[in-house]
Structures are given as C-alpha cells and as structure tokens.
Chimera marker file (.cmm) of the C-alpha trace (Angstrom):
<marker_set name="trace">
<marker id="1" x="-75.842" y="-5.840" z="45.528" r="1" g="1" b="0" radius="0.5"/>
<marker id="2" x="-78.880" y="-5.697" z="43.956" r="1" g="1" b="0" radius="0.5"/>
<marker id="3" x="-79.922" y="-7.650" z="40.492" r="1" g="1" b="0" radius="0.5"/>
<marker id="4" x="-80.287" y="-4.057" z="39.019" r="1" g="1" b="0" radius="0.5"/>
<marker id="5" x="-76.463" y="-2.162" z="40.968" r="1" g="1" b="0" radius="0.5"/>
<marker id="6" x="-75.146" y="-5.655" z="39.263" r="1" g="1" b="0" radius="0.5"/>
<marker id="7" x="-76.577" y="-4.951" z="35.408" r="1" g="1" b="0" radius="0.5"/>
<marker id="8" x="-75.845" y="-1.239" z="35.547" r="1" g="1" b="0" radius="0.5"/>
<marker id="9" x="-72.604" y="-1.157" z="36.854" r="1" g="1" b="0" radius="0.5"/>
<marker id="10" x="-72.126" y="-4.591" z="33.693" r="1" g="1" b="0" radius="0.5"/>
<marker id="11" x="-74.081" y="-2.222" z="31.521" r="1" g="1" b="0" radius="0.5"/>
<marker id="12" x="-71.897" y="1.103" z="32.644" r="1" g="1" b="0" radius="0.5"/>
<marker id="13" x="-68.685" y="-1.045" z="32.408" r="1" g="1" b="0" radius="0.5"/>
<marker id="14" x="-68.787" y="-2.262" z="29.549" r="1" g="1" b="0" radius="0.5"/>
<marker id="15" x="-70.173" y="0.500" z="27.506" r="1" g="1" b="0" radius="0.5"/>
<marker id="16" x="-66.814" y="1.978" z="28.495" r="1" g="1" b="0" radius="0.5"/>
<marker id="17" x="-64.758" y="-1.697" z="27.359" r="1" g="1" b="0" radius="0.5"/>
<marker id="18" x="-66.943" y="-1.384" z="23.667" r="1" g="1" b="0" radius="0.5"/>
<marker id="19" x="-65.955" y="2.162" z="23.532" r="1" g="1" b="0" radius="0.5"/>
<marker id="20" x="-61.992" y="2.164" z="24.205" r="1" g="1" b="0" radius="0.5"/>
<marker id="21" x="-61.806" y="-1.263" z="21.945" r="1" g="1" b="0" radius="0.5"/>
<marker id="22" x="-64.219" y="0.709" z="19.399" r="1" g="1" b="0" radius="0.5"/>
<marker id="23" x="-62.058" y="4.185" z="19.415" r="1" g="1" b="0" radius="0.5"/>
<marker id="24" x="-58.784" y="2.367" z="19.784" r="1" g="1" b="0" radius="0.5"/>
<marker id="25" x="-59.193" y="0.458" z="16.702" r="1" g="1" b="0" radius="0.5"/>
<marker id="26" x="-60.685" y="4.205" z="15.370" r="1" g="1" b="0" radius="0.5"/>
<marker id="27" x="-56.496" y="5.291" z="16.132" r="1" g="1" b="0" radius="0.5"/>
<marker id="28" x="-54.839" y="1.766" z="14.154" r="1" g="1" b="0" radius="0.5"/>
<marker id="29" x="-52.660" y="2.766" z="11.488" r="1" g="1" b="0" radius="0.5"/>
<marker id="30" x="-54.288" y="0.409" z="9.031" r="1" g="1" b="0" radius="0.5"/>
<marker id="31" x="-51.762" y="-2.476" z="6.624" r="1" g="1" b="0" radius="0.5"/>
<marker id="32" x="-50.697" y="-1.004" z="3.500" r="1" g="1" b="0" radius="0.5"/>
<marker id="33" x="-50.134" y="-2.989" z="0.525" r="1" g="1" b="0" radius="0.5"/>
<marker id="34" x="-52.038" y="-1.137" z="-2.365" r="1" g="1" b="0" radius="0.5"/>
<marker id="35" x="-50.312" y="0.105" z="-5.653" r="1" g="1" b="0" radius="0.5"/>
<marker id="36" x="-47.379" y="-2.927" z="-6.183" r="1" g="1" b="0" radius="0.5"/>
<marker id="37" x="-49.008" y="-5.587" z="-8.711" r="1" g="1" b="0" radius="0.5"/>
<marker id="38" x="-46.234" y="-8.516" z="-9.450" r="1" g="1" b="0" radius="0.5"/>
<marker id="39" x="-45.233" y="-7.953" z="-12.859" r="1" g="1" b="0" radius="0.5"/>
<marker id="40" x="-45.805" y="-4.124" z="-13.247" r="1" g="1" b="0" radius="0.5"/>
<marker id="41" x="-44.189" y="-1.397" z="-13.064" r="1" g="1" b="0" radius="0.5"/>
<marker id="42" x="-43.741" y="1.026" z="-10.222" r="1" g="1" b="0" radius="0.5"/>
<marker id="43" x="-42.511" y="4.551" z="-9.577" r="1" g="1" b="0" radius="0.5"/>
<marker id="44" x="-42.888" y="4.948" z="-5.467" r="1" g="1" b="0" radius="0.5"/>
<marker id="45" x="-41.439" y="7.679" z="-3.153" r="1" g="1" b="0" radius="0.5"/>
<marker id="46" x="-40.174" y="6.927" z="0.555" r="1" g="1" b="0" radius="0.5"/>
<marker id="47" x="-37.833" y="7.125" z="3.508" r="1" g="1" b="0" radius="0.5"/>
<marker id="48" x="-35.296" y="4.941" z="4.068" r="1" g="1" b="0" radius="0.5"/>
<marker id="49" x="-35.407" y="2.715" z="6.901" r="1" g="1" b="0" radius="0.5"/>
<marker id="50" x="-32.158" y="0.588" z="6.517" r="1" g="1" b="0" radius="0.5"/>
<marker id="51" x="-29.975" y="-0.545" z="3.613" r="1" g="1" b="0" radius="0.5"/>
<marker id="52" x="-27.990" y="-4.128" z="3.197" r="1" g="1" b="0" radius="0.5"/>
<marker id="53" x="-25.240" y="-4.337" z="0.875" r="1" g="1" b="0" radius="0.5"/>
<marker id="54" x="-24.339" y="-7.451" z="2.027" r="1" g="1" b="0" radius="0.5"/>
<marker id="55" x="-25.617" y="-9.807" z="-0.736" r="1" g="1" b="0" radius="0.5"/>
<marker id="56" x="-23.278" y="-8.392" z="-2.707" r="1" g="1" b="0" radius="0.5"/>
<marker id="57" x="-20.333" y="-10.043" z="-1.416" r="1" g="1" b="0" radius="0.5"/>
<marker id="58" x="-21.539" y="-13.552" z="-2.896" r="1" g="1" b="0" radius="0.5"/>
<marker id="59" x="-23.520" y="-11.371" z="-5.867" r="1" g="1" b="0" radius="0.5"/>
<marker id="60" x="-26.852" y="-11.533" z="-4.113" r="1" g="1" b="0" radius="0.5"/>
<marker id="61" x="-29.194" y="-8.088" z="-4.386" r="1" g="1" b="0" radius="0.5"/>
<marker id="62" x="-28.432" y="-5.634" z="-1.890" r="1" g="1" b="0" radius="0.5"/>
<marker id="63" x="-31.651" y="-4.258" z="-0.515" r="1" g="1" b="0" radius="0.5"/>
<marker id="64" x="-32.943" y="-0.717" z="0.221" r="1" g="1" b="0" radius="0.5"/>
<marker id="65" x="-35.549" y="-1.319" z="2.308" r="1" g="1" b="0" radius="0.5"/>
<marker id="66" x="-38.805" y="1.821" z="1.955" r="1" g="1" b="0" radius="0.5"/>
<marker id="67" x="-41.209" y="3.561" z="4.091" r="1" g="1" b="0" radius="0.5"/>
<marker id="68" x="-44.026" y="4.986" z="1.908" r="1" g="1" b="0" radius="0.5"/>
<marker id="69" x="-47.245" y="6.103" z="2.488" r="1" g="1" b="0" radius="0.5"/>
<marker id="70" x="-49.193" y="4.408" z="0.272" r="1" g="1" b="0" radius="0.5"/>
<marker id="71" x="-47.777" y="0.454" z="-0.092" r="1" g="1" b="0" radius="0.5"/>
<marker id="72" x="-46.240" y="0.361" z="3.102" r="1" g="1" b="0" radius="0.5"/>
<marker id="73" x="-42.551" y="-1.523" z="3.667" r="1" g="1" b="0" radius="0.5"/>
<marker id="74" x="-41.301" y="-2.238" z="-0.071" r="1" g="1" b="0" radius="0.5"/>
<marker id="75" x="-37.701" y="-4.040" z="0.196" r="1" g="1" b="0" radius="0.5"/>
<marker id="76" x="-36.173" y="-2.433" z="-2.784" r="1" g="1" b="0" radius="0.5"/>
<marker id="77" x="-33.841" y="-5.209" z="-4.133" r="1" g="1" b="0" radius="0.5"/>
<marker id="78" x="-30.195" y="-3.623" z="-6.221" r="1" g="1" b="0" radius="0.5"/>
<marker id="79" x="-28.695" y="-6.556" z="-8.126" r="1" g="1" b="0" radius="0.5"/>
<marker id="80" x="-24.664" y="-7.070" z="-7.753" r="1" g="1" b="0" radius="0.5"/>
<marker id="81" x="-23.802" y="-7.150" z="-11.146" r="1" g="1" b="0" radius="0.5"/>
<marker id="82" x="-24.897" y="-3.402" z="-13.034" r="1" g="1" b="0" radius="0.5"/>
<marker id="83" x="-23.242" y="-4.476" z="-16.121" r="1" g="1" b="0" radius="0.5"/>
<marker id="84" x="-25.603" y="-6.466" z="-16.464" r="1" g="1" b="0" radius="0.5"/>
<marker id="85" x="-29.265" y="-3.916" z="-15.617" r="1" g="1" b="0" radius="0.5"/>
<marker id="86" x="-30.337" y="-1.049" z="-18.069" r="1" g="1" b="0" radius="0.5"/>
<marker id="87" x="-30.531" y="0.612" z="-15.148" r="1" g="1" b="0" radius="0.5"/>
<marker id="88" x="-27.785" y="3.747" z="-14.030" r="1" g="1" b="0" radius="0.5"/>
<marker id="89" x="-25.945" y="2.680" z="-10.752" r="1" g="1" b="0" radius="0.5"/>
<marker id="90" x="-27.833" y="4.152" z="-7.543" r="1" g="1" b="0" radius="0.5"/>
<marker id="91" x="-24.505" y="5.729" z="-7.013" r="1" g="1" b="0" radius="0.5"/>
<marker id="92" x="-22.931" y="5.475" z="-3.113" r="1" g="1" b="0" radius="0.5"/>
<marker id="93" x="-25.488" y="3.388" z="-1.417" r="1" g="1" b="0" radius="0.5"/>
<marker id="94" x="-23.019" y="3.694" z="1.756" r="1" g="1" b="0" radius="0.5"/>
<marker id="95" x="-24.046" y="7.269" z="1.750" r="1" g="1" b="0" radius="0.5"/>
<marker id="96" x="-27.487" y="6.205" z="2.237" r="1" g="1" b="0" radius="0.5"/>
<marker id="97" x="-28.709" y="7.335" z="5.555" r="1" g="1" b="0" radius="0.5"/>
<marker id="98" x="-32.226" y="6.550" z="7.673" r="1" g="1" b="0" radius="0.5"/>
<marker id="99" x="-34.206" y="8.862" z="7.286" r="1" g="1" b="0" radius="0.5"/>
<marker id="100" x="-33.372" y="9.893" z="3.380" r="1" g="1" b="0" radius="0.5"/>
<marker id="101" x="-36.570" y="9.733" z="1.328" r="1" g="1" b="0" radius="0.5"/>
<marker id="102" x="-35.920" y="8.502" z="-2.312" r="1" g="1" b="0" radius="0.5"/>
<marker id="103" x="-37.746" y="7.126" z="-5.692" r="1" g="1" b="0" radius="0.5"/>
<marker id="104" x="-37.647" y="4.312" z="-6.717" r="1" g="1" b="0" radius="0.5"/>
<marker id="105" x="-38.543" y="3.083" z="-10.247" r="1" g="1" b="0" radius="0.5"/>
<marker id="106" x="-38.273" y="-0.176" z="-10.703" r="1" g="1" b="0" radius="0.5"/>
<marker id="107" x="-40.398" y="-3.274" z="-11.458" r="1" g="1" b="0" radius="0.5"/>
<marker id="108" x="-42.320" y="-5.310" z="-8.623" r="1" g="1" b="0" radius="0.5"/>
<marker id="109" x="-41.217" y="-8.404" z="-7.833" r="1" g="1" b="0" radius="0.5"/>
<marker id="110" x="-43.392" y="-10.312" z="-5.307" r="1" g="1" b="0" radius="0.5"/>
<marker id="111" x="-45.951" y="-7.711" z="-2.842" r="1" g="1" b="0" radius="0.5"/>
<marker id="112" x="-43.760" y="-5.266" z="-1.390" r="1" g="1" b="0" radius="0.5"/>
<marker id="113" x="-40.450" y="-6.542" z="-3.490" r="1" g="1" b="0" radius="0.5"/>
<marker id="114" x="-39.163" y="-3.908" z="-5.764" r="1" g="1" b="0" radius="0.5"/>
<marker id="115" x="-35.902" y="-4.584" z="-8.566" r="1" g="1" b="0" radius="0.5"/>
<marker id="116" x="-34.368" y="-1.839" z="-9.951" r="1" g="1" b="0" radius="0.5"/>
<marker id="117" x="-32.587" y="-3.015" z="-13.315" r="1" g="1" b="0" radius="0.5"/>
<marker id="118" x="-34.891" y="-4.065" z="-15.445" r="1" g="1" b="0" radius="0.5"/>
<marker id="119" x="-35.316" y="-1.446" z="-18.123" r="1" g="1" b="0" radius="0.5"/>
<marker id="120" x="-33.566" y="2.069" z="-18.235" r="1" g="1" b="0" radius="0.5"/>
<marker id="121" x="-35.201" y="3.801" z="-16.543" r="1" g="1" b="0" radius="0.5"/>
<marker id="122" x="-34.710" y="2.328" z="-13.019" r="1" g="1" b="0" radius="0.5"/>
<marker id="123" x="-33.459" y="4.308" z="-10.502" r="1" g="1" b="0" radius="0.5"/>
<marker id="124" x="-33.375" y="4.957" z="-7.109" r="1" g="1" b="0" radius="0.5"/>
<marker id="125" x="-32.261" y="7.990" z="-6.649" r="1" g="1" b="0" radius="0.5"/>
<marker id="126" x="-31.827" y="10.677" z="-3.539" r="1" g="1" b="0" radius="0.5"/>
<marker id="127" x="-34.508" y="13.234" z="-3.481" r="1" g="1" b="0" radius="0.5"/>
<marker id="128" x="-33.626" y="16.232" z="-1.866" r="1" g="1" b="0" radius="0.5"/>
<link id1="1" id2="2" r="1" g="1" b="0" radius="0.2"/>
<link id1="2" id2="3" r="1" g="1" b="0" radius="0.2"/>
<link id1="3" id2="4" r="1" g="1" b="0" radius="0.2"/>
<link id1="4" id2="5" r="1" g="1" b="0" radius="0.2"/>
<link id1="5" id2="6" r="1" g="1" b="0" radius="0.2"/>
<link id1="6" id2="7" r="1" g="1" b="0" radius="0.2"/>
<link id1="7" id2="8" r="1" g="1" b="0" radius="0.2"/>
<link id1="8" id2="9" r="1" g="1" b="0" radius="0.2"/>
<link id1="9" id2="10" r="1" g="1" b="0" radius="0.2"/>
<link id1="10" id2="11" r="1" g="1" b="0" radius="0.2"/>
<link id1="11" id2="12" r="1" g="1" b="0" radius="0.2"/>
<link id1="12" id2="13" r="1" g="1" b="0" radius="0.2"/>
<link id1="13" id2="14" r="1" g="1" b="0" radius="0.2"/>
<link id1="14" id2="15" r="1" g="1" b="0" radius="0.2"/>
<link id1="15" id2="16" r="1" g="1" b="0" radius="0.2"/>
<link id1="16" id2="17" r="1" g="1" b="0" radius="0.2"/>
<link id1="17" id2="18" r="1" g="1" b="0" radius="0.2"/>
<link id1="18" id2="19" r="1" g="1" b="0" radius="0.2"/>
<link id1="19" id2="20" r="1" g="1" b="0" radius="0.2"/>
<link id1="20" id2="21" r="1" g="1" b="0" radius="0.2"/>
<link id1="21" id2="22" r="1" g="1" b="0" radius="0.2"/>
<link id1="22" id2="23" r="1" g="1" b="0" radius="0.2"/>
<link id1="23" id2="24" r="1" g="1" b="0" radius="0.2"/>
<link id1="24" id2="25" r="1" g="1" b="0" radius="0.2"/>
<link id1="25" id2="26" r="1" g="1" b="0" radius="0.2"/>
<link id1="26" id2="27" r="1" g="1" b="0" radius="0.2"/>
<link id1="27" id2="28" r="1" g="1" b="0" radius="0.2"/>
<link id1="28" id2="29" r="1" g="1" b="0" radius="0.2"/>
<link id1="29" id2="30" r="1" g="1" b="0" radius="0.2"/>
<link id1="30" id2="31" r="1" g="1" b="0" radius="0.2"/>
<link id1="31" id2="32" r="1" g="1" b="0" radius="0.2"/>
<link id1="32" id2="33" r="1" g="1" b="0" radius="0.2"/>
<link id1="33" id2="34" r="1" g="1" b="0" radius="0.2"/>
<link id1="34" id2="35" r="1" g="1" b="0" radius="0.2"/>
<link id1="35" id2="36" r="1" g="1" b="0" radius="0.2"/>
<link id1="36" id2="37" r="1" g="1" b="0" radius="0.2"/>
<link id1="37" id2="38" r="1" g="1" b="0" radius="0.2"/>
<link id1="38" id2="39" r="1" g="1" b="0" radius="0.2"/>
<link id1="39" id2="40" r="1" g="1" b="0" radius="0.2"/>
<link id1="40" id2="41" r="1" g="1" b="0" radius="0.2"/>
<link id1="41" id2="42" r="1" g="1" b="0" radius="0.2"/>
<link id1="42" id2="43" r="1" g="1" b="0" radius="0.2"/>
<link id1="43" id2="44" r="1" g="1" b="0" radius="0.2"/>
<link id1="44" id2="45" r="1" g="1" b="0" radius="0.2"/>
<link id1="45" id2="46" r="1" g="1" b="0" radius="0.2"/>
<link id1="46" id2="47" r="1" g="1" b="0" radius="0.2"/>
<link id1="47" id2="48" r="1" g="1" b="0" radius="0.2"/>
<link id1="48" id2="49" r="1" g="1" b="0" radius="0.2"/>
<link id1="49" id2="50" r="1" g="1" b="0" radius="0.2"/>
<link id1="50" id2="51" r="1" g="1" b="0" radius="0.2"/>
<link id1="51" id2="52" r="1" g="1" b="0" radius="0.2"/>
<link id1="52" id2="53" r="1" g="1" b="0" radius="0.2"/>
<link id1="53" id2="54" r="1" g="1" b="0" radius="0.2"/>
<link id1="54" id2="55" r="1" g="1" b="0" radius="0.2"/>
<link id1="55" id2="56" r="1" g="1" b="0" radius="0.2"/>
<link id1="56" id2="57" r="1" g="1" b="0" radius="0.2"/>
<link id1="57" id2="58" r="1" g="1" b="0" radius="0.2"/>
<link id1="58" id2="59" r="1" g="1" b="0" radius="0.2"/>
<link id1="59" id2="60" r="1" g="1" b="0" radius="0.2"/>
<link id1="60" id2="61" r="1" g="1" b="0" radius="0.2"/>
<link id1="61" id2="62" r="1" g="1" b="0" radius="0.2"/>
<link id1="62" id2="63" r="1" g="1" b="0" radius="0.2"/>
<link id1="63" id2="64" r="1" g="1" b="0" radius="0.2"/>
<link id1="64" id2="65" r="1" g="1" b="0" radius="0.2"/>
<link id1="65" id2="66" r="1" g="1" b="0" radius="0.2"/>
<link id1="66" id2="67" r="1" g="1" b="0" radius="0.2"/>
<link id1="67" id2="68" r="1" g="1" b="0" radius="0.2"/>
<link id1="68" id2="69" r="1" g="1" b="0" radius="0.2"/>
<link id1="69" id2="70" r="1" g="1" b="0" radius="0.2"/>
<link id1="70" id2="71" r="1" g="1" b="0" radius="0.2"/>
<link id1="71" id2="72" r="1" g="1" b="0" radius="0.2"/>
<link id1="72" id2="73" r="1" g="1" b="0" radius="0.2"/>
<link id1="73" id2="74" r="1" g="1" b="0" radius="0.2"/>
<link id1="74" id2="75" r="1" g="1" b="0" radius="0.2"/>
<link id1="75" id2="76" r="1" g="1" b="0" radius="0.2"/>
<link id1="76" id2="77" r="1" g="1" b="0" radius="0.2"/>
<link id1="77" id2="78" r="1" g="1" b="0" radius="0.2"/>
<link id1="78" id2="79" r="1" g="1" b="0" radius="0.2"/>
<link id1="79" id2="80" r="1" g="1" b="0" radius="0.2"/>
<link id1="80" id2="81" r="1" g="1" b="0" radius="0.2"/>
<link id1="81" id2="82" r="1" g="1" b="0" radius="0.2"/>
<link id1="82" id2="83" r="1" g="1" b="0" radius="0.2"/>
<link id1="83" id2="84" r="1" g="1" b="0" radius="0.2"/>
<link id1="84" id2="85" r="1" g="1" b="0" radius="0.2"/>
<link id1="85" id2="86" r="1" g="1" b="0" radius="0.2"/>
<link id1="86" id2="87" r="1" g="1" b="0" radius="0.2"/>
<link id1="87" id2="88" r="1" g="1" b="0" radius="0.2"/>
<link id1="88" id2="89" r="1" g="1" b="0" radius="0.2"/>
<link id1="89" id2="90" r="1" g="1" b="0" radius="0.2"/>
<link id1="90" id2="91" r="1" g="1" b="0" radius="0.2"/>
<link id1="91" id2="92" r="1" g="1" b="0" radius="0.2"/>
<link id1="92" id2="93" r="1" g="1" b="0" radius="0.2"/>
<link id1="93" id2="94" r="1" g="1" b="0" radius="0.2"/>
<link id1="94" id2="95" r="1" g="1" b="0" radius="0.2"/>
<link id1="95" id2="96" r="1" g="1" b="0" radius="0.2"/>
<link id1="96" id2="97" r="1" g="1" b="0" radius="0.2"/>
<link id1="97" id2="98" r="1" g="1" b="0" radius="0.2"/>
<link id1="98" id2="99" r="1" g="1" b="0" radius="0.2"/>
<link id1="99" id2="100" r="1" g="1" b="0" radius="0.2"/>
<link id1="100" id2="101" r="1" g="1" b="0" radius="0.2"/>
<link id1="101" id2="102" r="1" g="1" b="0" radius="0.2"/>
<link id1="102" id2="103" r="1" g="1" b="0" radius="0.2"/>
<link id1="103" id2="104" r="1" g="1" b="0" radius="0.2"/>
<link id1="104" id2="105" r="1" g="1" b="0" radius="0.2"/>
<link id1="105" id2="106" r="1" g="1" b="0" radius="0.2"/>
<link id1="106" id2="107" r="1" g="1" b="0" radius="0.2"/>
<link id1="107" id2="108" r="1" g="1" b="0" radius="0.2"/>
<link id1="108" id2="109" r="1" g="1" b="0" radius="0.2"/>
<link id1="109" id2="110" r="1" g="1" b="0" radius="0.2"/>
<link id1="110" id2="111" r="1" g="1" b="0" radius="0.2"/>
<link id1="111" id2="112" r="1" g="1" b="0" radius="0.2"/>
<link id1="112" id2="113" r="1" g="1" b="0" radius="0.2"/>
<link id1="113" id2="114" r="1" g="1" b="0" radius="0.2"/>
<link id1="114" id2="115" r="1" g="1" b="0" radius="0.2"/>
<link id1="115" id2="116" r="1" g="1" b="0" radius="0.2"/>
<link id1="116" id2="117" r="1" g="1" b="0" radius="0.2"/>
<link id1="117" id2="118" r="1" g="1" b="0" radius="0.2"/>
<link id1="118" id2="119" r="1" g="1" b="0" radius="0.2"/>
<link id1="119" id2="120" r="1" g="1" b="0" radius="0.2"/>
<link id1="120" id2="121" r="1" g="1" b="0" radius="0.2"/>
<link id1="121" id2="122" r="1" g="1" b="0" radius="0.2"/>
<link id1="122" id2="123" r="1" g="1" b="0" radius="0.2"/>
<link id1="123" id2="124" r="1" g="1" b="0" radius="0.2"/>
<link id1="124" id2="125" r="1" g="1" b="0" radius="0.2"/>
<link id1="125" id2="126" r="1" g="1" b="0" radius="0.2"/>
<link id1="126" id2="127" r="1" g="1" b="0" radius="0.2"/>
<link id1="127" id2="128" r="1" g="1" b="0" radius="0.2"/>
</marker_set>
C-alpha cells in the first residue's frame, strides 16, 4: 500500500466517522430544564412516570414523577398534611397510573422539583 493509498483510506473512513458522529449528535434529544425557576409559580402538563406515596407513612411528601415536553422530568411533591395546605387535595393518588396525563400548578422548590400546597390554585389534576 502506498502513502497516497493510505491517505485516501484515512480520508474516506475519517470523513465517514465524522459524519456519523455529527448525525448522531443531531438525533439525540437535548436535556431540557427550562421554565422552572426556584421560588416561582409553575404551571405545566405532562405524563406520569411514577407515583410514590410511601413517604406519607412518616409525614414525608408523596412524589409523583412527571415527564414534560419543556422541563424534562419533574418531581411533584404532595405534602402528607393536606390540612395545612391551601391547595386542593389531589384525590386518589393510587388511581394514577404511568402515562396518565396530568396538569400541575405549584411552587418550584428547586430545579426539577415542584411542591403543590402553598396557594389555593395549586393542584395536580388528571386530564381526560
């Protein structure tokens, strides 16, 4: 194999690898963490990924994990003591299933976490 042939192979395969990497980078979905600012109110919709009510057994917050189109995955926290909240009660959380569509209004506690409790308009509602 001559030096010229080696360069041709290198250019051909190197170009193919660069092109493949570029195309795969374009096809990957970027991480989304927009629109949730700690301390601010947030309203969004999404699909349930999971429901964990076990923390209620020790006065912790139940957590409903919701996948959204604009903010990525959000942990929606529901306090155990609804009598201390101004928000409407979420109803039967055990009836919520993965892929159920929900609407949430709450306060952003930290990036990726929203608490439903503080305001009368706060809620986690199943959508039809």
